[in-house]
MDAnalysis code that builds the backbone (N, CA, C; Angstrom):
import MDAnalysis as mda
import numpy as np

u = mda.Universe.empty(606, n_residues=202, atom_resindex=np.repeat(np.arange(202), 3), trajectory=True)
u.add_TopologyAttr("name", ["N", "CA", "C"] * 202)
u.add_TopologyAttr("resid", np.arange(1, 203))
u.add_TopologyAttr("resname", ["MET", "ARG", "ILE", "LYS", "SER", "GLN", "TRP", "PHE", "GLN", "THR", "GLY", "SER", "ALA", "LYS", "THR", "PRO", "GLN", "GLN", "THR", "ALA", "SER", "ALA", "MET", "ALA", "PHE", "ILE", "THR", "TRP", "ARG", "VAL", "ALA", "GLN", "ASN", "MET", "LEU", "LYS", "GLN", "MET", "ARG", "SER", "ALA", "ASP", "PHE", "SER", "ILE", "GLU", "VAL", "GLY", "HIS", "GLN", "TYR", "PHE", "MET", "PHE", "THR", "ARG", "GLU", "VAL", "LEU", "VAL", "PHE", "LEU", "VAL", "GLN", "VAL", "LEU", "ASP", "ARG", "MET", "ALA", "TYR", "ALA", "ARG", "MET", "GLU", "PRO", "GLU", "GLU", "ARG", "ILE", "GLU", "PHE", "VAL", "THR", "ALA", "LEU", "VAL", "ARG", "ARG", "VAL", "ALA", "GLU", "ILE", "LEU", "GLN", "GLU", "ASN", "GLU", "ASP", "THR", "LEU", "LEU", "GLY", "ILE", "PRO", "ALA", "ALA", "ASP", "GLN", "PRO", "SER", "HIS", "PHE", "ASP", "ARG", "PHE", "ILE", "ASP", "LEU", "PHE", "ASN", "GLU", "LEU", "SER", "ASP", "HIS", "TYR", "GLY", "ASP", "PHE", "GLY", "PHE", "ASP", "ALA", "LYS", "GLY", "PRO", "ASP", "PHE", "ALA", "PHE", "VAL", "ARG", "TYR", "LEU", "GLY", "HIS", "ARG", "VAL", "GLU", "MET", "LEU", "MET", "PRO", "GLN", "LYS", "ASP", "GLN", "ARG", "TRP", "VAL", "ILE", "ASP", "GLN", "MET", "MET", "ALA", "THR", "GLU", "VAL", "PRO", "GLU", "ALA", "LEU", "GLU", "ILE", "LEU", "GLN", "SER", "SER", "MET", "ASN", "GLY", "VAL", "LEU", "SER", "THR", "GLU", "PRO", "ARG", "PRO", "ARG", "ARG", "ALA", "ALA", "ARG", "ALA", "VAL", "ALA", "THR", "GLY", "ASP"])
u.atoms.positions = np.array([
    [-16.350, 42.454, -61.952],
    [-16.204, 42.001, -60.692],
    [-15.825, 43.225, -59.856],
    [-16.547, 43.668, -58.654],
    [-16.243, 44.535, -57.941],
    [-15.513, 44.319, -56.451],
    [-14.460, 44.823, -56.230],
    [-13.608, 44.427, -54.926],
    [-13.287, 45.751, -54.231],
    [-13.555, 45.738, -53.168],
    [-13.148, 46.736, -52.148],
    [-11.801, 46.524, -51.614],
    [-10.918, 47.582, -51.898],
    [-9.457, 47.368, -51.560],
    [-8.901, 48.491, -50.758],
    [-9.794, 49.317, -50.256],
    [-9.270, 50.597, -49.587],
    [-9.784, 50.212, -47.964],
    [-8.798, 50.741, -46.950],
    [-8.925, 50.520, -45.741],
    [-9.935, 51.359, -45.158],
    [-10.911, 50.966, -44.347],
    [-11.846, 51.850, -43.739],
    [-11.006, 53.007, -43.191],
    [-10.007, 52.690, -42.262],
    [-9.242, 53.478, -41.369],
    [-7.889, 53.777, -42.293],
    [-7.779, 55.114, -42.885],
    [-6.330, 55.151, -43.708],
    [-5.327, 56.171, -42.852],
    [-4.307, 56.492, -43.561],
    [-3.593, 57.448, -43.141],
    [-2.091, 57.069, -42.585],
    [-2.076, 55.686, -42.497],
    [-0.970, 55.062, -41.852],
    [-0.691, 53.656, -42.483],
    [0.470, 53.269, -42.470],
    [0.910, 51.938, -43.245],
    [0.175, 50.803, -42.291],
    [-0.108, 49.906, -43.212],
    [-0.493, 48.505, -42.320],
    [0.888, 47.542, -42.420],
    [0.521, 46.586, -41.247],
    [1.643, 45.776, -41.068],
    [1.365, 44.648, -42.288],
    [2.551, 43.840, -42.645],
    [2.560, 42.899, -43.775],
    [1.342, 41.969, -43.566],
    [1.239, 41.523, -42.111],
    [0.080, 40.527, -41.899],
    [-1.165, 41.286, -42.295],
    [-1.367, 42.462, -42.079],
    [-2.745, 42.984, -42.260],
    [-2.772, 43.107, -43.862],
    [-1.901, 43.389, -44.474],
    [-1.960, 43.544, -45.955],
    [-2.149, 42.261, -46.460],
    [-1.575, 41.018, -45.861],
    [-1.735, 39.761, -46.595],
    [-3.230, 39.226, -46.243],
    [-3.781, 39.688, -45.095],
    [-4.898, 39.157, -44.763],
    [-5.924, 39.740, -45.887],
    [-5.877, 41.006, -46.053],
    [-6.769, 41.729, -47.075],
    [-6.597, 41.143, -48.293],
    [-5.365, 40.774, -48.771],
    [-5.185, 40.337, -50.141],
    [-5.465, 38.851, -50.397],
    [-5.639, 38.244, -49.194],
    [-5.858, 36.824, -49.399],
    [-7.444, 36.658, -49.540],
    [-8.193, 37.427, -48.993],
    [-9.537, 37.561, -49.202],
    [-9.833, 37.976, -50.613],
    [-9.044, 38.860, -51.172],
    [-9.103, 39.287, -52.517],
    [-8.802, 38.210, -53.548],
    [-7.717, 37.517, -53.098],
    [-7.208, 36.567, -54.017],
    [-8.276, 35.448, -54.175],
    [-8.848, 35.073, -53.026],
    [-9.931, 33.999, -53.053],
    [-10.921, 34.246, -53.934],
    [-11.545, 35.518, -53.963],
    [-12.635, 36.194, -54.629],
    [-12.126, 36.216, -56.103],
    [-10.997, 36.564, -56.586],
    [-10.684, 36.487, -57.872],
    [-10.545, 35.208, -58.404],
    [-10.005, 34.113, -57.577],
    [-10.173, 32.651, -58.043],
    [-11.439, 32.167, -58.337],
    [-12.421, 32.502, -57.511],
    [-13.755, 32.075, -57.571],
    [-14.394, 32.673, -58.802],
    [-14.142, 33.918, -59.224],
    [-14.586, 34.564, -60.156],
    [-14.075, 33.906, -61.629],
    [-12.582, 33.614, -61.417],
    [-12.159, 33.014, -62.692],
    [-12.780, 31.685, -62.908],
    [-13.085, 30.813, -61.820],
    [-13.791, 29.535, -61.959],
    [-15.312, 29.866, -62.441],
    [-16.039, 30.681, -61.946],
    [-17.536, 31.112, -62.579],
    [-17.284, 31.429, -63.872],
    [-16.483, 32.197, -64.457],
    [-16.166, 32.651, -65.796],
    [-16.140, 31.472, -66.670],
    [-15.111, 30.620, -66.279],
    [-14.788, 29.409, -67.017],
    [-16.143, 28.568, -67.195],
    [-16.772, 28.346, -66.215],
    [-17.765, 27.551, -66.328],
    [-18.988, 28.180, -67.108],
    [-19.037, 29.577, -66.956],
    [-19.833, 30.272, -68.013],
    [-19.735, 30.195, -69.385],
    [-18.334, 30.120, -69.828],
    [-17.873, 29.890, -71.013],
    [-17.945, 28.529, -71.483],
    [-18.671, 27.522, -70.825],
    [-18.970, 26.152, -71.031],
    [-17.736, 25.228, -71.038],
    [-16.752, 25.677, -70.062],
    [-15.591, 24.714, -69.890],
    [-16.213, 23.798, -68.752],
    [-16.141, 22.515, -68.699],
    [-16.596, 21.670, -67.760],
    [-15.783, 21.476, -66.503],
    [-16.134, 21.969, -65.219],
    [-15.420, 22.045, -64.076],
    [-16.332, 21.814, -62.909],
    [-16.370, 20.288, -62.784],
    [-17.456, 19.862, -61.847],
    [-17.192, 20.278, -60.325],
    [-18.171, 20.394, -59.668],
    [-18.313, 20.741, -58.207],
    [-17.685, 19.323, -57.661],
    [-16.641, 19.577, -56.814],
    [-16.131, 18.343, -56.198],
    [-14.692, 18.562, -56.213],
    [-14.025, 17.506, -56.505],
    [-12.422, 17.486, -56.482],
    [-11.733, 18.280, -57.635],
    [-12.543, 18.091, -58.904],
    [-12.120, 19.071, -59.810],
    [-12.082, 20.443, -59.663],
    [-13.137, 20.727, -59.085],
    [-13.437, 22.234, -58.685],
    [-12.255, 22.758, -57.746],
    [-11.790, 22.198, -56.842],
    [-10.923, 22.432, -55.969],
    [-9.470, 22.278, -56.556],
    [-9.244, 21.200, -57.495],
    [-7.901, 21.109, -58.138],
    [-7.705, 22.400, -59.050],
    [-8.793, 22.928, -59.718],
    [-8.586, 24.172, -60.460],
    [-8.346, 25.364, -59.573],
    [-9.011, 25.489, -58.381],
    [-8.917, 26.530, -57.497],
    [-7.452, 26.509, -56.850],
    [-6.957, 25.472, -56.582],
    [-5.671, 25.531, -55.882],
    [-4.637, 25.916, -56.930],
    [-4.563, 25.394, -58.329],
    [-3.759, 25.976, -59.306],
    [-3.800, 27.557, -59.565],
    [-4.984, 27.860, -59.592],
    [-5.204, 29.221, -59.721],
    [-4.779, 30.212, -58.510],
    [-4.895, 29.715, -57.447],
    [-4.319, 30.286, -56.172],
    [-2.839, 30.391, -55.943],
    [-2.424, 29.323, -56.354],
    [-0.804, 29.280, -56.443],
    [-0.254, 30.280, -57.449],
    [-0.860, 30.335, -58.680],
    [-0.455, 31.434, -59.691],
    [-0.785, 32.619, -58.992],
    [-1.780, 33.059, -58.455],
    [-1.984, 34.462, -58.072],
    [-1.141, 34.776, -56.909],
    [-0.899, 33.943, -56.093],
    [-0.041, 34.309, -55.107],
    [1.469, 34.466, -55.476],
    [1.928, 33.586, -56.551],
    [3.166, 34.031, -57.190],
    [3.234, 35.409, -57.710],
    [2.235, 35.740, -58.327],
    [2.058, 36.926, -58.962],
    [2.067, 38.077, -57.849],
    [1.467, 38.004, -56.685],
    [1.603, 38.900, -55.729],
    [2.860, 38.942, -54.892],
    [3.522, 37.841, -54.917],
    [4.974, 37.673, -54.432],
    [5.814, 38.829, -55.177],
    [5.623, 38.646, -56.598],
    [6.590, 39.378, -57.468],
    [6.275, 40.935, -57.368],
    [4.689, 41.272, -57.205],
    [4.417, 42.675, -56.797],
    [5.023, 43.154, -55.662],
    [5.218, 42.333, -54.550],
    [5.584, 42.736, -53.181],
    [7.119, 42.967, -53.336],
    [7.750, 42.138, -54.397],
    [9.163, 42.347, -54.607],
    [9.581, 43.597, -54.996],
    [8.759, 44.201, -55.744],
    [8.910, 45.617, -56.249],
    [8.427, 46.646, -55.304],
    [7.743, 46.342, -54.134],
    [7.208, 47.308, -53.385],
    [7.436, 47.334, -52.202],
    [8.343, 46.243, -51.379],
    [8.430, 46.139, -50.064],
    [10.001, 45.767, -49.827],
    [10.295, 46.154, -48.784],
    [11.735, 45.626, -48.314],
    [11.713, 44.174, -48.114],
    [12.804, 43.583, -48.334],
    [13.008, 42.140, -48.156],
    [12.431, 41.453, -47.087],
    [12.748, 41.799, -45.745],
    [11.962, 41.184, -44.495],
    [10.453, 41.669, -44.574],
    [9.861, 42.584, -44.953],
    [8.488, 42.792, -45.142],
    [7.884, 41.939, -46.119],
    [8.611, 41.749, -47.191],
    [8.025, 40.962, -48.214],
    [7.851, 39.480, -47.875],
    [8.894, 38.978, -47.105],
    [8.861, 37.711, -46.618],
    [7.712, 37.324, -45.597],
    [7.472, 38.359, -44.684],
    [6.326, 38.281, -43.785],
    [5.017, 38.555, -44.530],
    [5.001, 39.267, -45.556],
    [3.762, 39.475, -46.184],
    [3.512, 37.923, -47.081],
    [4.343, 37.462, -47.759],
    [3.957, 36.358, -48.595],
    [3.875, 35.207, -47.646],
    [4.491, 35.025, -46.497],
    [4.264, 33.728, -45.633],
    [2.828, 33.979, -45.037],
    [2.603, 35.186, -44.515],
    [1.247, 35.300, -44.177],
    [0.101, 35.050, -45.178],
    [0.449, 35.608, -46.439],
    [-0.444, 35.513, -47.590],
    [-0.767, 34.023, -48.035],
    [0.158, 33.254, -47.891],
    [-0.032, 31.837, -48.281],
    [-0.689, 31.055, -47.248],
    [-0.355, 31.291, -45.808],
    [-0.968, 30.587, -44.965],
    [-2.584, 31.100, -44.869],
    [-3.096, 32.130, -45.087],
    [-4.260, 32.683, -45.019],
    [-4.980, 32.135, -46.190],
    [-4.454, 32.185, -47.392],
    [-5.186, 31.452, -48.292],
    [-5.402, 30.129, -48.344],
    [-4.220, 29.375, -47.676],
    [-4.646, 27.929, -47.304],
    [-5.585, 27.880, -46.329],
    [-5.815, 28.751, -45.391],
    [-6.834, 28.645, -44.613],
    [-8.236, 28.658, -45.101],
    [-8.385, 29.846, -45.874],
    [-9.597, 30.002, -46.690],
    [-10.037, 28.774, -47.490],
    [-9.146, 28.322, -48.204],
    [-9.244, 26.983, -48.815],
    [-9.639, 25.886, -48.229],
    [-8.971, 25.780, -47.110],
    [-9.421, 24.448, -46.165],
    [-10.660, 24.564, -45.834],
    [-11.014, 25.820, -45.240],
    [-12.603, 26.004, -44.634],
    [-13.531, 25.389, -45.888],
    [-13.265, 25.793, -47.028],
    [-14.250, 25.597, -48.055],
    [-14.127, 23.989, -48.405],
    [-12.913, 23.598, -48.556],
    [-12.859, 22.145, -48.718],
    [-13.427, 21.197, -47.792],
    [-13.010, 21.455, -46.842],
    [-13.632, 20.827, -45.438],
    [-15.069, 20.751, -45.352],
    [-15.642, 21.873, -45.813],
    [-17.209, 21.898, -45.889],
    [-18.005, 21.234, -46.996],
    [-17.267, 21.292, -48.167],
    [-17.822, 20.642, -49.379],
    [-17.339, 19.122, -49.607],
    [-16.117, 18.963, -49.168],
    [-15.528, 17.421, -49.488],
    [-15.449, 16.730, -48.159],
    [-15.290, 17.276, -47.015],
    [-15.300, 16.541, -45.874],
    [-13.783, 16.783, -45.346],
    [-13.654, 16.750, -44.196],
    [-12.181, 16.750, -43.426],
    [-11.619, 15.317, -43.895],
    [-10.296, 15.297, -44.515],
    [-9.440, 14.186, -44.727],
    [-9.283, 13.311, -43.450],
    [-9.120, 12.031, -43.661],
    [-8.898, 11.008, -42.718],
    [-7.584, 11.342, -41.848],
    [-7.501, 10.892, -40.540],
    [-6.433, 11.292, -39.755],
    [-5.043, 11.000, -40.359],
    [-4.960, 10.007, -41.023],
    [-3.729, 9.502, -41.720],
    [-3.461, 10.155, -43.149],
    [-4.368, 11.081, -43.344],
    [-4.187, 11.810, -44.533],
    [-3.647, 13.429, -44.493],
    [-2.881, 13.898, -45.274],
    [-2.651, 15.438, -45.192],
    [-3.940, 16.239, -45.064],
    [-3.976, 17.264, -44.342],
    [-5.009, 18.264, -44.364],
    [-5.036, 18.984, -45.811],
    [-6.351, 19.544, -46.093],
    [-6.410, 20.300, -47.150],
    [-5.525, 21.619, -47.100],
    [-5.174, 21.944, -45.874],
    [-4.374, 23.164, -45.689],
    [-2.881, 22.736, -46.168],
    [-2.406, 21.585, -45.749],
    [-1.159, 21.188, -45.855],
    [-0.904, 20.835, -47.300],
    [-1.894, 20.324, -47.979],
    [-1.998, 19.943, -49.393],
    [-1.724, 21.278, -50.365],
    [-2.212, 22.469, -49.943],
    [-2.047, 23.682, -50.675],
    [-0.402, 24.014, -50.363],
    [-0.265, 23.965, -49.001],
    [1.141, 24.444, -48.927],
    [2.155, 23.550, -49.668],
    [2.011, 22.447, -49.708],
    [3.151, 21.524, -50.462],
    [2.975, 21.861, -51.868],
    [1.827, 22.088, -52.385],
    [1.858, 22.560, -54.073],
    [2.437, 23.825, -54.223],
    [2.212, 24.717, -53.167],
    [2.745, 26.209, -53.654],
    [4.319, 26.082, -53.353],
    [4.603, 25.164, -52.563],
    [6.120, 25.121, -52.262],
    [6.702, 24.306, -53.627],
    [5.964, 23.188, -54.101],
    [6.395, 22.601, -55.264],
    [6.590, 23.497, -56.392],
    [5.553, 24.242, -56.527],
    [5.406, 25.136, -58.079],
    [6.420, 26.322, -57.902],
    [6.548, 26.806, -56.691],
    [7.506, 27.952, -56.482],
    [8.692, 27.920, -57.308],
    [9.347, 26.650, -57.190],
    [10.459, 26.602, -57.974],
    [10.359, 26.808, -59.582],
    [9.248, 26.184, -59.924],
    [8.856, 26.273, -61.440],
    [8.466, 27.632, -61.724],
    [7.734, 28.389, -61.137],
    [7.214, 29.730, -61.455],
    [8.606, 30.678, -61.353],
    [9.467, 30.216, -60.453],
    [10.599, 31.167, -60.210],
    [11.526, 31.218, -61.462],
    [11.333, 30.347, -62.499],
    [12.110, 30.466, -63.686],
    [11.587, 31.561, -64.620],
    [10.255, 31.929, -64.377],
    [9.705, 32.864, -65.298],
    [9.933, 34.330, -64.886],
    [9.781, 35.207, -66.088],
    [9.997, 36.580, -65.996],
    [8.740, 37.269, -65.627],
    [9.130, 38.296, -64.856],
    [7.954, 39.158, -64.466],
    [8.470, 40.792, -64.518],
    [7.743, 41.553, -65.106],
    [8.194, 43.011, -65.070],
    [7.104, 43.917, -64.722],
    [7.207, 45.334, -65.088],
    [6.078, 46.222, -64.872],
    [4.800, 45.828, -65.370],
    [5.034, 45.362, -66.529],
    [3.520, 44.964, -67.309],
    [3.083, 43.431, -66.493],
    [3.811, 42.836, -65.763],
    [3.160, 41.647, -65.276],
    [3.926, 40.400, -65.611],
    [3.601, 39.211, -65.366],
    [4.065, 38.175, -65.639],
    [4.425, 37.801, -67.285],
    [5.460, 37.200, -67.490],
    [5.767, 36.847, -68.988],
    [4.910, 35.796, -69.687],
    [5.191, 35.775, -70.899],
    [4.378, 34.586, -71.698],
    [4.428, 33.215, -71.082],
    [5.735, 32.858, -70.664],
    [5.896, 31.421, -70.249],
    [5.321, 31.347, -68.891],
    [5.164, 32.370, -68.073],
    [4.662, 32.388, -66.685],
    [3.024, 31.987, -66.811],
    [2.327, 32.731, -67.633],
    [0.993, 32.543, -67.867],
    [0.630, 31.138, -68.602],
    [1.464, 30.899, -69.651],
    [1.160, 29.715, -70.151],
    [1.425, 28.404, -69.420],
    [2.239, 28.486, -68.479],
    [2.328, 27.474, -67.389],
    [1.178, 27.066, -66.666],
    [0.543, 28.230, -66.121],
    [-0.766, 28.177, -65.446],
    [-1.797, 27.348, -66.592],
    [-1.630, 27.861, -67.787],
    [-2.713, 27.162, -68.761],
    [-2.328, 25.706, -68.928],
    [-1.109, 25.219, -68.877],
    [-0.669, 24.096, -69.053],
    [-1.099, 23.066, -67.853],
    [-1.057, 23.750, -66.570],
    [-1.451, 23.030, -65.672],
    [-2.944, 22.706, -65.480],
    [-3.730, 23.774, -65.894],
    [-4.971, 23.795, -65.862],
    [-5.568, 22.735, -66.901],
    [-4.755, 22.869, -68.211],
    [-5.315, 21.948, -69.243],
    [-5.200, 20.336, -68.777],
    [-4.362, 19.901, -67.891],
    [-4.348, 18.683, -67.584],
    [-5.450, 18.433, -66.577],
    [-6.343, 19.330, -66.088],
    [-7.453, 19.064, -65.138],
    [-8.675, 18.788, -66.092],
    [-8.636, 19.253, -67.165],
    [-9.791, 19.280, -67.924],
    [-10.209, 18.184, -68.732],
    [-11.456, 17.913, -69.094],
    [-11.641, 16.834, -70.171],
    [-11.260, 17.141, -71.410],
    [-11.200, 16.038, -72.135],
    [-10.412, 16.155, -73.589],
    [-11.063, 17.121, -74.340],
    [-12.609, 17.399, -74.282],
    [-13.295, 18.318, -75.144],
    [-12.866, 19.795, -75.009],
    [-12.345, 19.968, -73.716],
    [-11.995, 21.413, -73.352],
    [-10.390, 21.675, -73.431],
    [-9.523, 20.710, -73.592],
    [-8.008, 20.950, -73.550],
    [-7.619, 21.695, -74.842],
    [-8.285, 21.398, -75.816],
    [-7.756, 22.411, -77.096],
    [-7.974, 23.768, -76.866],
    [-8.881, 24.324, -76.123],
    [-9.402, 25.770, -76.003],
    [-8.889, 26.366, -74.587],
    [-8.601, 25.733, -73.579],
    [-8.442, 26.158, -72.155],
    [-7.171, 27.147, -72.210],
    [-5.919, 26.705, -72.808],
    [-4.729, 27.684, -72.509],
    [-5.140, 29.007, -73.055],
    [-5.951, 28.993, -74.337],
    [-6.130, 30.433, -74.887],
    [-7.060, 31.218, -73.949],
    [-8.116, 30.372, -73.542],
    [-9.088, 30.935, -72.583],
    [-8.383, 31.748, -71.488],
    [-7.539, 31.009, -70.699],
    [-6.659, 31.420, -69.597],
    [-5.797, 32.601, -69.904],
    [-5.196, 32.570, -71.018],
    [-4.061, 33.583, -71.348],
    [-4.890, 34.754, -71.775],
    [-5.825, 34.600, -72.764],
    [-6.432, 35.957, -73.481],
    [-7.573, 36.452, -72.613],
    [-8.179, 35.759, -71.748],
    [-9.144, 36.399, -70.999],
    [-9.159, 36.363, -69.392],
    [-8.968, 35.262, -68.830],
    [-9.038, 34.962, -67.292],
    [-7.920, 35.564, -66.677],
    [-6.619, 35.456, -67.092],
    [-5.455, 35.887, -66.577],
    [-5.369, 37.436, -66.527],
    [-5.526, 38.098, -67.876],
    [-5.478, 39.698, -67.731],
    [-6.304, 40.315, -66.955],
    [-7.428, 39.767, -66.752],
    [-8.577, 40.263, -65.840],
    [-8.426, 40.271, -64.606],
    [-7.791, 38.958, -64.123],
    [-7.308, 38.834, -62.865],
    [-6.156, 39.685, -62.501],
    [-5.126, 39.653, -63.241],
    [-4.153, 40.605, -63.073],
    [-4.500, 42.187, -62.748],
    [-5.293, 42.590, -63.584],
    [-5.907, 43.850, -63.365],
    [-6.467, 44.153, -62.050],
    [-7.306, 43.303, -61.616],
    [-7.728, 43.403, -60.285],
    [-6.706, 43.285, -59.095],
    [-5.775, 42.489, -59.310],
    [-4.757, 42.280, -58.227],
    [-3.934, 43.427, -58.195],
    [-3.487, 44.339, -59.156],
    [-2.716, 45.227, -59.290],
    [-3.512, 46.527, -58.710],
    [-4.577, 46.707, -58.982],
    [-5.517, 47.656, -58.483],
    [-5.590, 47.486, -56.934],
    [-6.007, 46.226, -56.388],
    [-6.064, 45.985, -55.045],
    [-4.793, 46.085, -54.200],
    [-3.638, 45.691, -54.850],
    [-2.391, 45.970, -54.005],
    [-2.014, 47.468, -53.959],
    [-2.500, 48.281, -55.061],
    [-2.509, 49.649, -54.855],
    [-3.303, 50.229, -53.721],
    [-4.534, 49.628, -53.486],
    [-5.428, 50.164, -52.707],
    [-4.966, 49.861, -51.240],
    [-4.619, 48.625, -51.020],
    [-4.291, 48.146, -49.644],
    [-3.065, 48.693, -49.266],
    [-2.048, 48.877, -50.006],
    [-0.729, 49.599, -49.575],
    [-0.772, 51.142, -49.470],
    [-1.915, 51.695, -49.913],
    [-2.006, 53.321, -49.876],
    [-2.225, 53.700, -48.586],
    [-1.577, 54.671, -48.329],
    [-1.778, 55.213, -46.920],
    [-2.499, 56.721, -47.186],
    [-2.936, 57.139, -48.270],
    [-3.785, 58.345, -48.660],
    [-4.866, 58.062, -47.821],
    [-5.674, 59.078, -47.477],
    [-7.016, 59.287, -46.831],
    [-7.783, 58.886, -47.965],
    [-9.063, 58.203, -47.392],
    [-10.081, 58.102, -48.562],
    [-10.808, 59.326, -48.776],
    [-11.048, 59.541, -49.971],
    [-11.940, 60.846, -50.214],
    [-13.285, 60.716, -49.593],
    [-13.579, 61.819, -49.411],
    [-14.971, 61.882, -48.694],
    [-16.022, 61.678, -49.704],
    [-17.079, 61.057, -49.334],
    [-18.317, 61.159, -50.350],
    [-18.941, 62.417, -50.191],
    [-19.352, 62.678, -51.558],
    [-20.162, 63.928, -51.683],
    [-21.623, 63.874, -50.506],
    [-21.779, 64.910, -50.112],
    [-23.120, 64.865, -49.450],
    [-24.284, 64.698, -50.280],
    [-25.224, 63.848, -49.841],
    [-26.287, 63.604, -50.614],
    [-27.203, 64.765, -50.605],
    [-27.783, 65.192, -51.823],
    [-28.852, 66.444, -51.780],
    [-30.313, 65.830, -51.086],
    [-30.630, 66.673, -50.282],
    [-31.964, 66.628, -49.504],
    [-32.995, 67.418, -50.329],
    [-33.992, 66.614, -50.908],
    [-35.119, 67.359, -51.432],
    [-36.010, 67.771, -50.573],
    [-36.308, 69.239, -50.754],
    [-37.286, 69.819, -49.760],
    [-38.550, 70.505, -50.504],
    [-39.534, 70.578, -50.157],
    [-40.791, 71.035, -50.660],
    [-41.376, 72.019, -49.791],
    [-41.939, 73.054, -50.472],
    [-42.770, 74.219, -49.739],
    [-43.928, 73.740, -49.288],
])
């Protein structure tokens, strides 16, 4: 999976909101790639409500990971601005897709945006109990995501889904997020592309 995470204009630090907007798009792409790979591995994730239930769980996990990365890289106020903007932008992207594929909820029902925010707030306390260091989230952190995804899967897939998430999907996602954070936070100028050789003939 190829992700562009370098700014077109570099040389200066970006605001937390700018960084959050870029990382929200990348996070969405990573979640979609995880879903695609799970389906390619023959896990049954049907288009519709199950599809978005899986996506919401993965997005919450990925944002929690980015919050821990931000903790190590940003000042406290900057981190709060970044995470707040990140959660809201991810929720907006999710809502756009759910509204399109599932329809807008009835007026007396919470919006897809609000449902994601509520889930994020609920699970933040849970994920807050797990460890995170320079290598990434600890075993319990990742296994908790696997356990929550397990509950969404049909019985035939429940035996294998935690191993799939822990051994394959999460490590790849973490690698992309780490690389992407390095890219969007970098103020180094982009290396110039080598000039293309022009073939000439006599």
